[in-house]
Kinemage of the C-alpha trace (Angstrom):
@kinemage 1
@onewidth
@group {chain A} dominant
@subgroup {mainchain}
@vectorlist {calphas} color= white
{ca met a 1} P 195.865 -84.981 113.740
{ca gln a 2} L 193.769 -86.247 111.158
{ca lys a 3} L 194.581 -84.153 107.897
{ca lys a 4} L 190.814 -83.029 106.992
{ca leu a 5} L 191.688 -79.999 105.258
{ca lys a 6} L 192.657 -79.460 101.892
{ca leu a 7} L 194.907 -76.917 99.825
{ca trp a 8} L 191.181 -74.675 98.699
{ca asp a 9} L 190.399 -75.239 102.509
{ca ala a 10} L 193.428 -73.913 103.491
{ca ile a 11} L 192.639 -70.366 101.045
{ca met a 12} L 190.116 -69.899 102.125
{ca leu a 13} L 191.015 -70.407 106.499
{ca val a 14} L 193.836 -67.654 104.902
{ca met a 15} L 191.633 -65.039 103.012
{ca gly a 16} L 189.178 -65.660 105.891
{ca ser a 17} L 191.257 -64.440 108.518
{ca met a 18} L 192.347 -61.415 106.524
{ca ile a 19} L 189.055 -59.867 105.703
{ca gly a 20} L 187.313 -58.653 108.596
{ca ser a 21} L 185.871 -55.413 109.426
{ca gly a 22} L 189.186 -53.422 108.479
{ca ile a 23} L 188.811 -52.446 105.237
{ca phe a 24} L 185.682 -51.179 105.281
{ca ile a 25} L 186.918 -48.805 107.556
{ca val a 26} L 190.098 -47.743 107.964
{ca ser a 27} L 190.905 -46.269 104.480
{ca ala a 28} L 189.100 -42.938 106.869
{ca asp a 29} L 191.758 -42.344 109.184
{ca met a 30} L 194.222 -43.069 106.528
{ca met a 31} L 193.044 -41.173 103.802
{ca arg a 32} L 193.019 -38.084 107.213
{ca asn a 33} L 196.232 -38.898 107.435
{ca leu a 34} L 198.132 -38.633 103.585
{ca gly a 35} L 195.002 -35.989 102.007
{ca ser a 36} L 195.529 -37.755 98.757
{ca gly a 37} L 194.291 -40.638 96.625
{ca phe a 38} L 197.633 -41.458 95.434
{ca trp a 39} L 199.667 -42.059 98.216
{ca leu a 40} L 196.215 -43.873 100.031
{ca val a 41} L 197.078 -46.424 96.764
{ca ile a 42} L 200.444 -45.949 97.369
{ca val a 43} L 200.214 -47.238 101.574
{ca trp a 44} L 197.903 -50.196 100.360
{ca ile a 45} L 200.322 -50.743 97.155
{ca val a 46} L 203.195 -51.017 99.861
{ca thr a 47} L 201.952 -53.016 102.763
{ca gly a 48} L 200.502 -55.532 99.964
{ca val a 49} L 204.489 -55.992 98.535
{ca met a 50} L 205.261 -56.211 102.207
{ca thr a 51} L 202.645 -58.711 103.291
{ca val a 52} L 203.053 -61.273 100.106
{ca ala a 53} L 206.821 -60.223 100.409
{ca ala a 54} L 206.420 -62.161 104.169
{ca ala a 55} L 204.053 -64.917 103.511
{ca ile a 56} L 206.296 -65.921 100.653
{ca ser a 57} L 209.615 -65.772 103.297
{ca tyr a 58} L 206.633 -67.937 105.941
{ca gly a 59} L 206.744 -70.494 103.175
{ca glu a 60} L 210.494 -71.847 103.791
{ca leu a 61} L 209.566 -72.271 107.347
{ca ser a 62} L 206.740 -74.308 106.402
{ca ala a 63} L 208.038 -76.689 104.474
{ca leu a 64} L 210.321 -76.919 107.222
{ca phe a 65} L 208.750 -77.312 109.981
{ca pro a 66} L 205.389 -78.545 109.214
{ca lys a 67} L 203.338 -79.122 112.655
{ca ala a 68} L 200.510 -77.027 114.633
{ca gly a 69} L 201.495 -74.208 115.655
{ca gly a 70} L 202.944 -72.287 113.412
{ca gln a 71} L 204.929 -69.465 113.709
{ca tyr a 72} L 205.412 -70.006 117.645
{ca thr a 73} L 206.912 -73.213 116.384
{ca tyr a 74} L 209.215 -71.761 114.257
{ca leu a 75} L 210.218 -68.825 116.961
{ca lys a 76} L 210.553 -71.514 119.165
{ca glu a 77} L 212.743 -73.775 117.193
{ca ile a 78} L 214.640 -71.219 115.551
{ca phe a 79} L 215.480 -69.181 118.375
{ca gly a 80} L 214.639 -70.822 121.631
{ca lys a 81} L 211.735 -71.517 124.348
{ca arg a 82} L 211.677 -68.132 125.294
{ca met a 83} L 211.607 -65.954 121.832
{ca gly a 84} L 208.654 -68.660 121.200
{ca phe a 85} L 206.807 -68.619 124.403
{ca leu a 86} L 206.586 -64.727 124.454
{ca tyr a 87} L 204.878 -64.397 120.569
{ca gly a 88} L 202.192 -67.428 122.101
{ca trp a 89} L 201.591 -64.669 125.358
{ca gly a 90} L 201.291 -62.050 123.563
{ca leu a 91} L 199.212 -63.737 120.889
{ca phe a 92} L 196.530 -65.620 124.188
{ca thr a 93} L 196.753 -62.131 126.011
{ca val a 94} L 194.844 -60.148 122.865
{ca ile a 95} L 196.240 -60.698 119.072
{ca gln a 96} L 194.689 -62.926 118.558
{ca thr a 97} L 191.969 -62.573 121.461
{ca gly a 98} L 191.833 -58.343 121.253
{ca thr a 99} L 191.401 -59.553 117.340
{ca ile a 100} L 188.387 -62.026 117.847
{ca ala a 101} L 187.078 -59.195 120.366
{ca ala a 102} L 187.283 -56.165 117.857
{ca val a 103} L 185.964 -58.505 114.721
{ca ala a 104} L 183.018 -59.904 117.133
{ca met a 105} L 182.241 -55.699 118.272
{ca ala a 106} L 182.240 -54.823 114.881
{ca phe a 107} L 179.510 -58.024 113.702
{ca gly a 108} L 177.514 -55.785 116.759
{ca lys a 109} L 177.794 -52.773 115.798
{ca phe a 110} L 177.084 -52.886 112.245
{ca thr a 111} L 173.945 -55.778 113.425
{ca ala a 112} L 172.735 -52.382 115.118
{ca tyr a 113} L 172.461 -50.718 111.394
{ca leu a 114} L 169.835 -53.597 110.908
{ca val a 115} L 167.840 -53.670 114.789
{ca pro a 116} L 167.803 -49.485 116.042
{ca ser a 117} L 167.280 -51.072 118.803
{ca leu a 118} L 170.708 -52.824 119.645
{ca asn a 119} L 171.583 -48.748 119.672
{ca asp a 120} L 169.037 -46.820 121.330
{ca ala a 121} L 168.932 -49.778 124.488
{ca ser a 122} L 170.030 -48.353 127.966
{ca pro a 123} L 173.074 -50.210 128.913
{ca leu a 124} L 172.130 -53.527 131.337
{ca phe a 125} L 175.008 -52.053 133.558
{ca gln a 126} L 176.952 -48.545 133.888
{ca ser a 127} L 179.572 -47.509 136.604
{ca gly a 128} L 181.895 -44.400 135.154
{ca glu a 129} L 183.099 -44.987 132.472
{ca phe a 130} L 182.515 -49.071 132.317
{ca lys a 131} L 179.139 -50.145 130.692
{ca ile a 132} L 177.918 -53.625 129.159
{ca thr a 133} L 175.617 -53.281 126.677
{ca trp a 134} L 173.403 -55.323 124.427
{ca ile a 135} L 176.219 -54.684 121.583
{ca gln a 136} L 179.043 -56.489 123.499
{ca ile a 137} L 176.184 -59.187 124.827
{ca leu a 138} L 175.802 -59.989 121.187
{ca ala a 139} L 179.183 -60.011 120.345
{ca ile a 140} L 179.871 -62.440 123.177
{ca ala a 141} L 176.760 -65.143 122.384
{ca val a 142} L 179.217 -64.742 118.398
{ca ile a 143} L 181.854 -65.855 119.840
{ca leu a 144} L 181.017 -68.329 122.269
{ca leu a 145} L 178.495 -70.098 119.051
{ca leu a 146} L 181.268 -70.301 116.589
{ca thr a 147} L 183.728 -71.947 119.707
{ca tyr a 148} L 180.679 -74.393 120.287
{ca ile a 149} L 180.803 -74.798 116.734
{ca asn a 150} L 184.476 -75.534 115.813
{ca thr a 151} L 184.735 -77.967 119.341
{ca arg a 152} L 182.341 -80.139 116.705
{ca gly a 153} L 184.909 -80.907 114.919
{ca val a 154} L 187.084 -79.510 112.082
{ca gln a 155} L 184.468 -80.277 109.371
{ca ser a 156} L 182.217 -78.569 111.200
{ca gly a 157} L 184.591 -75.421 111.805
{ca lys a 158} L 185.599 -75.672 107.954
{ca leu a 159} L 182.891 -75.866 105.791
{ca leu a 160} L 181.767 -72.636 108.354
{ca gln a 161} L 184.685 -71.094 106.979
{ca asn a 162} L 183.961 -71.640 102.993
{ca val a 163} L 180.459 -70.683 102.789
{ca phe a 164} L 181.497 -67.506 105.069
{ca thr a 165} L 184.946 -66.598 103.115
{ca gly a 166} L 183.101 -67.574 99.763
{ca ser a 167} L 180.234 -65.308 100.503
{ca lys a 168} L 182.196 -62.013 101.589
{ca ile a 169} L 184.355 -62.774 98.330
{ca ile a 170} L 181.464 -62.542 95.710
{ca ala a 171} L 179.630 -60.356 97.794
{ca leu a 172} L 183.149 -57.627 97.921
{ca val a 173} L 183.846 -58.393 93.888
{ca gly a 174} L 180.119 -57.582 93.198
{ca leu a 175} L 180.693 -54.230 95.585
{ca ile a 176} L 184.129 -53.863 93.334
{ca ala a 177} L 181.886 -54.213 89.952
{ca ala a 178} L 178.846 -51.785 90.898
{ca gly a 179} L 181.142 -48.642 91.884
{ca phe a 180} L 182.499 -48.521 88.489
{ca ile a 181} L 179.179 -48.871 86.909
{ca leu a 182} L 176.282 -47.115 89.054
{ca val a 183} L 178.409 -44.444 90.367
{ca asp a 184} L 177.258 -41.482 88.370
{ca phe a 185} L 180.097 -39.068 88.612
{ca ser a 186} L 183.662 -40.019 89.519
{ca his a 187} L 186.232 -38.084 91.978
{ca leu a 188} L 188.934 -40.892 90.567
{ca ser a 189} L 191.083 -38.372 88.853
{ca glu a 190} L 190.435 -35.276 91.336
{ca asn a 191} L 191.585 -37.628 94.508
{ca phe a 192} L 194.564 -38.481 92.148
{ca ser a 193} L 196.094 -35.178 91.426
{ca leu a 194} L 196.158 -34.238 94.583
{ca gly a 195} L 199.305 -36.175 95.180
{ca phe a 196} L 200.929 -35.685 92.196
{ca asp a 197} L 201.977 -32.153 92.914
{ca ser a 198} L 202.047 -32.028 96.324
{ca phe a 199} L 202.121 -33.769 100.050
{ca asn a 200} L 199.057 -32.660 102.074
{ca asn a 201} L 197.248 -33.786 105.364
{ca phe a 202} L 194.405 -32.815 106.610
{ca lys a 203} L 194.937 -29.964 109.681
{ca lys a 204} L 194.904 -30.635 113.122
{ca asp a 205} L 193.495 -28.391 116.458
{ca leu a 206} L 195.742 -27.987 119.887
{ca ser a 207} L 194.630 -31.171 120.906
{ca gly a 208} L 196.001 -33.213 117.741
{ca asn a 209} L 192.439 -33.628 116.266
{ca phe a 210} L 192.133 -33.903 112.406
{ca leu a 211} L 190.151 -30.546 111.234
{ca lys a 212} L 187.191 -30.761 108.261
{ca glu a 213} L 188.423 -27.682 107.388
{ca gly a 214} L 190.921 -27.201 104.434
{ca trp a 215} L 194.583 -29.349 103.976
{ca glu a 216} L 197.832 -28.212 104.290
{ca pro a 217} L 200.601 -28.976 102.385
{ca ile a 218} L 203.550 -31.693 104.284
{ca gly a 219} L 206.912 -33.044 103.004
{ca gly a 220} L 210.338 -34.789 104.578
{ca met a 221} L 210.470 -36.503 107.639
{ca ala a 222} L 206.395 -35.470 108.038
{ca leu a 223} L 205.170 -36.915 105.658
{ca leu a 224} L 206.925 -40.375 106.327
{ca gly a 225} L 205.498 -40.226 110.048
{ca gly a 226} L 201.214 -39.275 107.955
{ca ile a 227} L 202.682 -42.486 106.112
{ca ala a 228} L 203.906 -44.394 109.116
{ca ala a 229} L 200.294 -43.655 111.344
{ca ala a 230} L 198.122 -44.759 108.080
{ca met a 231} L 199.885 -47.918 107.906
{ca val a 232} L 198.243 -48.779 111.408
{ca gly a 233} L 195.234 -48.745 108.821
{ca ser a 234} L 196.294 -51.017 106.047
{ca val a 235} L 198.301 -53.468 108.528
{ca phe a 236} L 195.210 -54.373 110.960
{ca ser a 237} L 193.864 -54.933 108.053
{ca ser a 238} L 195.947 -56.742 106.002
{ca val a 239} L 197.413 -59.404 109.560
{ca ala a 240} L 195.933 -63.365 110.377
{ca trp a 241} L 196.912 -64.587 106.911
{ca glu a 242} L 199.750 -66.275 109.269
{ca ser a 243} L 196.776 -68.231 111.012
{ca val a 244} L 196.677 -71.107 108.096
{ca thr a 245} L 200.150 -72.081 110.146
{ca phe a 246} L 198.625 -72.893 113.109
{ca val a 247} L 196.288 -75.582 111.376
{ca ser a 248} L 199.597 -77.205 109.660
{ca gly a 249} L 198.788 -80.867 111.487
{ca glu a 250} L 195.402 -80.446 110.609
{ca val a 251} L 196.085 -79.906 106.855
{ca glu a 252} L 197.047 -82.724 104.057
{ca asn a 253} L 200.347 -83.010 102.241
{ca pro a 254} L 201.409 -79.108 104.691
{ca lys a 255} L 204.840 -78.730 103.190
{ca lys a 256} L 203.734 -77.553 100.217
{ca asn a 257} L 199.901 -76.769 100.669
{ca ile a 258} L 200.477 -74.290 103.330
{ca val a 259} L 202.586 -71.616 100.847
{ca lys a 260} L 200.225 -72.027 98.530
{ca ser a 261} L 197.550 -71.374 100.349
{ca met a 262} L 199.631 -68.311 101.757
{ca ile a 263} L 200.743 -66.661 98.547
{ca tyr a 264} L 197.343 -67.792 96.798
{ca gly a 265} L 195.473 -65.794 100.088
{ca thr a 266} L 197.275 -63.244 100.762
{ca ser a 267} L 197.655 -62.532 96.530
{ca ala a 268} L 193.779 -63.001 96.243
{ca val a 269} L 192.776 -60.389 99.281
{ca met a 270} L 195.219 -57.679 98.395
{ca ile a 271} L 194.371 -57.223 95.529
{ca leu a 272} L 190.560 -56.891 96.704
{ca tyr a 273} L 192.180 -54.544 99.302
{ca leu a 274} L 192.785 -51.907 96.698
{ca ala a 275} L 190.117 -52.950 93.837
{ca val a 276} L 187.599 -51.654 96.770
{ca asn a 277} L 190.318 -48.514 97.239
{ca tyr a 278} L 189.892 -47.444 94.250
{ca val a 279} L 185.543 -47.451 94.476
{ca tyr a 280} L 185.807 -45.429 98.102
{ca leu a 281} L 188.301 -42.954 95.464
{ca asn a 282} L 186.154 -43.365 92.747
{ca ala a 283} L 182.402 -43.062 94.257
{ca leu a 284} L 183.254 -40.168 97.468
{ca asp a 285} L 185.772 -36.810 97.139
{ca arg a 286} L 188.856 -37.073 99.648
{ca asp a 287} L 186.926 -34.820 102.481
{ca ser a 288} L 183.678 -37.397 102.226
{ca ile a 289} L 186.041 -40.842 102.814
{ca ala a 290} L 188.480 -38.615 105.154
{ca phe a 291} L 184.885 -37.983 107.362
{ca ala a 292} L 182.936 -40.364 106.548
{ca ala a 293} L 180.781 -41.479 110.146
{ca asn a 294} L 181.934 -43.451 112.406
{ca asp a 295} L 184.294 -43.630 109.785
{ca arg a 296} L 182.554 -46.339 108.075
{ca val a 297} L 183.391 -45.299 104.169
{ca ala a 298} L 181.865 -48.447 102.867
{ca val a 299} L 178.860 -47.656 104.256
{ca ala a 300} L 179.659 -44.069 102.414
{ca ala a 301} L 180.137 -45.358 99.450
{ca ser a 302} L 177.793 -48.163 99.024
{ca gln a 303} L 174.924 -44.669 99.913
{ca asn a 304} L 176.503 -43.080 97.051
{ca ile a 305} L 176.514 -46.070 94.965
{ca phe a 306} L 173.470 -48.035 96.138
{ca gly a 307} L 170.900 -45.290 97.288
{ca asn a 308} L 169.431 -46.154 101.231
{ca ala a 309} L 169.821 -49.617 100.423
{ca gly a 310} L 173.935 -48.913 100.541
{ca thr a 311} L 173.906 -48.706 104.125
{ca val a 312} L 171.041 -52.281 104.443
{ca ile a 313} L 173.804 -53.972 101.562
{ca ile a 314} L 176.705 -52.747 103.853
{ca ala a 315} L 175.549 -53.875 107.709
{ca val a 316} L 174.938 -57.770 105.707
{ca leu a 317} L 178.389 -57.939 103.828
{ca val a 318} L 180.104 -56.773 107.267
{ca met a 319} L 178.460 -59.188 109.801
{ca val a 320} L 179.097 -61.946 106.635
{ca ser a 321} L 182.648 -60.673 105.818
{ca thr a 322} L 183.134 -60.952 110.162
{ca phe a 323} L 181.221 -63.614 111.508
{ca gly a 324} L 183.386 -65.846 109.384
{ca cys a 325} L 186.406 -64.418 109.892
{ca asn a 326} L 186.461 -64.830 113.166
{ca asn a 327} L 185.710 -67.865 112.541
{ca gly a 328} L 188.635 -68.664 111.179
{ca leu a 329} L 190.385 -67.180 113.860
{ca ile a 330} L 188.826 -69.283 116.139
{ca leu a 331} L 189.574 -72.531 114.348
{ca ala a 332} L 193.345 -71.294 114.461
{ca gly a 333} L 194.520 -69.262 118.007
{ca ala a 334} L 193.352 -73.099 119.644
{ca arg a 335} L 195.733 -74.822 117.492
{ca val a 336} L 199.097 -72.247 119.227
{ca phe a 337} L 198.127 -72.569 122.653
{ca gln a 338} L 197.742 -76.668 121.922
{ca thr a 339} L 200.176 -76.678 120.952
{ca met a 340} L 202.295 -73.795 124.235
{ca ala a 341} L 201.044 -76.635 126.657
{ca lys a 342} L 202.588 -79.839 124.732
{ca asp a 343} L 205.494 -78.011 125.917
{ca gly a 344} L 204.806 -76.984 129.179
{ca met a 345} L 204.257 -73.565 128.370
{ca phe a 346} L 200.236 -72.967 128.426
{ca phe a 347} L 197.659 -74.254 130.819
{ca lys a 348} L 197.985 -78.362 131.168
{ca ser a 349} L 193.866 -79.571 129.896
{ca ala a 350} L 194.531 -76.768 126.966
{ca glu a 351} L 196.598 -80.073 125.573
{ca lys a 352} L 193.739 -82.506 125.112
{ca asn a 353} L 191.543 -83.163 121.985
{ca asn a 354} L 188.240 -83.679 123.017
{ca lys a 355} L 186.055 -86.739 120.787
{ca asn a 356} L 185.879 -84.948 117.780
{ca glu a 357} L 189.408 -85.034 117.756
{ca val a 358} L 189.670 -80.541 118.380
{ca pro a 359} L 191.403 -79.274 121.443
{ca glu a 360} L 188.247 -78.257 123.571
{ca asn a 361} L 189.595 -77.158 126.503
{ca ala a 362} L 191.522 -74.173 124.410
{ca leu a 363} L 188.623 -73.376 122.169
{ca trp a 364} L 186.694 -72.411 125.336
{ca met a 365} L 189.558 -70.165 127.199
{ca gln a 366} L 190.374 -68.520 124.140
{ca gly a 367} L 186.625 -67.827 124.039
{ca ile a 368} L 185.678 -66.867 126.935
{ca trp a 369} L 189.314 -64.682 127.351
{ca ala a 370} L 188.391 -63.109 124.404
{ca ser a 371} L 185.199 -62.409 125.645
{ca val a 372} L 185.951 -60.878 128.697
{ca leu a 373} L 187.726 -58.170 126.705
{ca cys a 374} L 184.646 -57.336 125.041
{ca leu a 375} L 183.543 -56.605 128.469
{ca ser a 376} L 186.534 -54.360 128.868
{ca gly a 377} L 185.442 -52.412 125.645
{ca gln a 378} L 189.473 -52.388 125.595
{ca tyr a 379} L 190.383 -54.573 122.701
{ca gly a 380} L 190.715 -50.909 120.422
{ca asn a 381} L 193.191 -49.964 122.718
{ca leu a 382} L 194.978 -53.049 123.263
{ca leu a 383} L 194.716 -53.917 118.598
{ca asp a 384} L 196.882 -50.531 117.970
{ca met a 385} L 198.884 -50.854 120.655
{ca ile a 386} L 200.161 -53.962 119.335
{ca ser a 387} L 200.565 -53.078 115.823
{ca phe a 388} L 203.836 -52.588 116.462
{ca val a 389} L 204.714 -56.144 118.399
{ca ile a 390} L 202.913 -57.881 115.191
{ca val a 391} L 204.936 -56.998 112.804
{ca leu a 392} L 207.696 -56.657 115.277
{ca phe a 393} L 207.299 -60.819 115.768
{ca tyr a 394} L 206.916 -60.897 111.630
{ca met a 395} L 210.173 -58.923 111.290
{ca ile a 396} L 211.457 -61.676 113.725
{ca thr a 397} L 210.380 -64.566 112.012
{ca val a 398} L 211.536 -63.653 108.265
{ca phe a 399} L 214.358 -62.566 109.904
{ca gly a 400} L 214.785 -66.120 110.925
{ca val a 401} L 214.651 -67.533 107.380
{ca ile a 402} L 218.366 -65.918 106.903
{ca tyr a 403} L 219.472 -67.155 110.248
{ca leu a 404} L 218.402 -70.719 109.407
{ca arg a 405} L 220.102 -70.281 106.003
{ca phe a 406} L 223.761 -69.155 107.528
{ca lys a 407} L 223.026 -71.435 110.487
{ca lys a 408} L 221.565 -74.988 108.965
{ca pro a 409} L 222.180 -74.549 105.622
{ca asp a 410} L 222.512 -77.943 104.745
{ca leu a 411} L 218.722 -78.613 105.947
{ca glu a 412} L 216.740 -79.831 103.691
{ca arg a 413} L 214.098 -77.177 102.426
{ca pro a 414} L 211.364 -79.082 100.832
{ca tyr a 415} L 210.370 -75.011 99.613
{ca lys a 416} L 213.230 -72.567 98.725
{ca thr a 417} L 212.151 -68.222 99.559
{ca trp a 418} L 211.246 -67.284 96.251
{ca leu a 419} L 214.189 -64.410 95.385
{ca tyr a 420} L 216.093 -65.251 98.353
{ca pro a 421} L 217.085 -62.793 99.819
{ca val a 422} L 215.706 -59.742 98.403
{ca thr a 423} L 211.842 -60.865 99.933
{ca pro a 424} L 212.836 -61.541 103.230
{ca ile a 425} L 214.971 -58.226 102.778
{ca ile a 426} L 212.362 -56.667 101.324
{ca tyr a 427} L 210.353 -57.000 103.826
{ca leu a 428} L 212.419 -55.873 106.825
{ca leu a 429} L 213.334 -52.862 105.088
{ca ile a 430} L 209.669 -51.399 105.020
{ca gly a 431} L 208.466 -52.926 108.409
{ca thr a 432} L 212.160 -51.846 110.248
{ca gly a 433} L 211.170 -48.117 108.161
{ca phe a 434} L 207.183 -48.706 109.355
{ca cys a 435} L 208.325 -49.011 113.417
{ca val a 436} L 211.335 -47.056 113.467
{ca leu a 437} L 208.982 -44.424 112.283
{ca leu a 438} L 205.690 -45.387 114.620
{ca leu a 439} L 209.215 -44.801 117.334
{ca ile a 440} L 209.772 -41.574 116.140
{ca tyr a 441} L 205.754 -39.848 115.729
{ca lys a 442} L 203.550 -42.128 117.041
{ca gln a 443} L 204.670 -44.167 120.377
{ca gln a 444} L 201.509 -44.506 121.772
{ca tyr a 445} L 201.300 -47.357 119.554
{ca thr a 446} L 204.049 -48.584 120.030
{ca trp a 447} L 205.257 -48.683 123.505
{ca pro a 448} L 202.818 -50.582 125.691
{ca gly a 449} L 202.069 -52.954 122.975
{ca phe a 450} L 205.263 -53.680 123.201
{ca leu a 451} L 205.944 -53.649 127.617
{ca met a 452} L 202.847 -55.992 127.686
{ca val a 453} L 204.665 -58.651 125.221
{ca leu a 454} L 207.637 -58.530 128.100
{ca leu a 455} L 205.048 -58.901 131.210
{ca gly a 456} L 205.503 -62.000 129.421
{ca leu a 457} L 208.961 -62.806 130.266
{ca pro a 458} L 208.530 -63.384 134.133
{ca val a 459} L 205.487 -65.504 133.547
{ca tyr a 460} L 207.683 -67.360 131.486
{ca tyr a 461} L 210.806 -67.742 134.000
{ca phe a 462} L 207.874 -68.587 136.703
{ca ile a 463} L 206.620 -71.900 134.766
{ca asn a 464} L 210.337 -73.095 133.858
{ca arg a 465} L 211.308 -71.549 137.708
{ca lys a 466} L 208.160 -74.137 139.219
{ca lys a 467} L 209.334 -76.936 136.367
{ca gln a 468} L 212.983 -76.802 137.426
{ca thr a 469} L 211.393 -77.958 141.286
{ca asp a 470} L 209.189 -80.301 139.652
{ca gln a 471} L 212.533 -82.094 138.376
């Protein structure tokens, strides 16, 4: 593969893939679960520590295996082909493609702010609960357009990534500055004071839906359950940084630059996320964050900061953010499926590069399946179910760092995990706590996604049985 991506391009890929629509939405649900600005910030800090600890740990593996395929390659090399396949299966069926679909739909929904007729138009097709809307068609058009641009070569995808990621970083910094300069009345002290004296969240009705009227104190394990539920949002907003490992084969000096891009990129994004949440807490009171219309807390904060123009400002910012995010996800994901095809674990045609030296067939396979998920309308449910599995795969990969240190201590390691073994252990402890609490309190986020990945096992055995028969 041609080495066309420099360190700066890799950092932009990390940041661009992380910053999508989540940061503009998830804090509303997090506040409903936590009921306090103090705990909202604590959860974002914990997620930040967790994310950067994983990135630092992945650095050792990226230097050991500087090949295309990234996390798939690490798992395959450390734990065998079956584990690598299960990750790749999950990535294609929902992790990468479901995220692409969800981010594209967010682009469509915020475009509808600027073009209300998209919301008002009758569905193109409807049968019972299933329907196809113009917003879905727009989302699919964005996916197919970005897929086409990326078939034109790495340079095209790289340029688009750098422009859109740079634009949204500048816009976010501007929003953060305005959120403290232009707000007439600060809600910071009242939002934070709620967390020091008592733990609390919003009351629920008999169906488990949050009520706007009042809040109730919580403590002990119930508080931990609320924190775990809140972390589903912050974790969802903080994944996909590992996408840069998928394109290791196209990065200059990957043994050094992949490590640097992950650590610099994740650290910068988590600082931005914390600052944006401080803007929400400064501009809005607790109820306004928790019950923002359609969970669009960024729109509510922006209206408070900029007046009526706030809706347009945020709509444009989210459109830029989601467009750039999807470009990064599309660019990177196809490289995993190409690597799997070379290992005989995916469709054979995905292995080939086109005349522009990019895996065109893998790109189109990924784009078409993501488009099907857009039409299904189930991408949101799939992502909720898969959050548990994403963290589980992160944990297995981070554990791989420790496992390799014992199994192959003499391997030449161009980069060694900073503060080993403390850093990987921090991730494993937080990740274990998160997964255990979800298993106890939010099972709907756990077993469906786990079963979805396990469905890959019969596929794996079928592929290998077929290969043995061919031999």
